[in-house]
C-alpha positions, 0 to 999 in steps of 0.5 A: 617412710615409717621409722623402724621399731627399736628391737632388743639385741635378742629380738634382732637376732631372732628376726635375722634367723627368720630372714635367713631361714626364709632366704635359705629354705623358702619357709620360716623356722619353727619355734623349736628351731629358733629355740635350738638355735638360741640355746633355749631348752623350750620353744616357749622361750622363743615364743615370748620373743616372737610375741614381742616382735609381733607387738612391734609390728615386725612380724605376723604370727599365724595360729594353727601352724608350726611355721606360722611366722610372716615378715610384714611387707614394711619389714621386708621393704626395710630389709631390702633397702638396707641390703641394697645400700650394702650391695647385698642380695635382696630378700624374696617376699615382696610379691604375693601369691593368690592361692585357692583354698580347696574344699570337698572334691567330687569324684571325677572332677579336677581338684581345682574345679571352680566349685571346689574353691571355698575361698582364696588367700594372699600369701607371701611368695617368700614362704615357699621354695616352689610355688604351690598351686592351692591350699588344703585344710587338714581335717583330723590328726592322722599326720600329727607326728609329721607336724601336720595338725587338724585345721592346718592349711597345707600349700600343695604343689601338683605333680603326677609323680610321687617319691617314695617317703614323700608326704602327698595329697592323694585323691581316693574317690570323693575324698582327698587325704594327706599321707606318706607315700610308700611304694614297695614293688607294685604295691602303693601304700598311704601311711599315716604319721600317727600310730592311732591310725591304720594304713 
């Protein structure tokens, strides 16, 4: 078995924050959340420690997403072995999900139709509280203020119902859009999270 890399006390603390967030919420923390937890004023301070953890091979940083922190499988295995020795609960995350990335969707055909699948990705199941059905690549900045940026990959769980105020992926003709769902009596509106865009 490979020897675990030596971590500074601060790096160990950040690694534990990441593990705790994944175990608690199913998703890693954002850089801003890590910075706030450690008492830093800037997310850049957390970023430096994350880069060091990535160089040591403990985590992998995924660009283009605010929660783009993944624990490496060896790290998860090591954590689970240590926790089992201490009779603690093991972390989720050793299983991988195979998720299709959906491209442009033609009117009338199901979103998950084979011709819409651009490629597939393996993702650690520990990133998600509930298993998603597919990935969708964001185009545009209409959801910027919700932290969803152009080029981000969204993990989408299919549902026939949407809750008021929930961020949804909605199909309008041949286009698929990501917006905040609002229902006011019999009127349904899809709201952007960027004042430069209209409802």
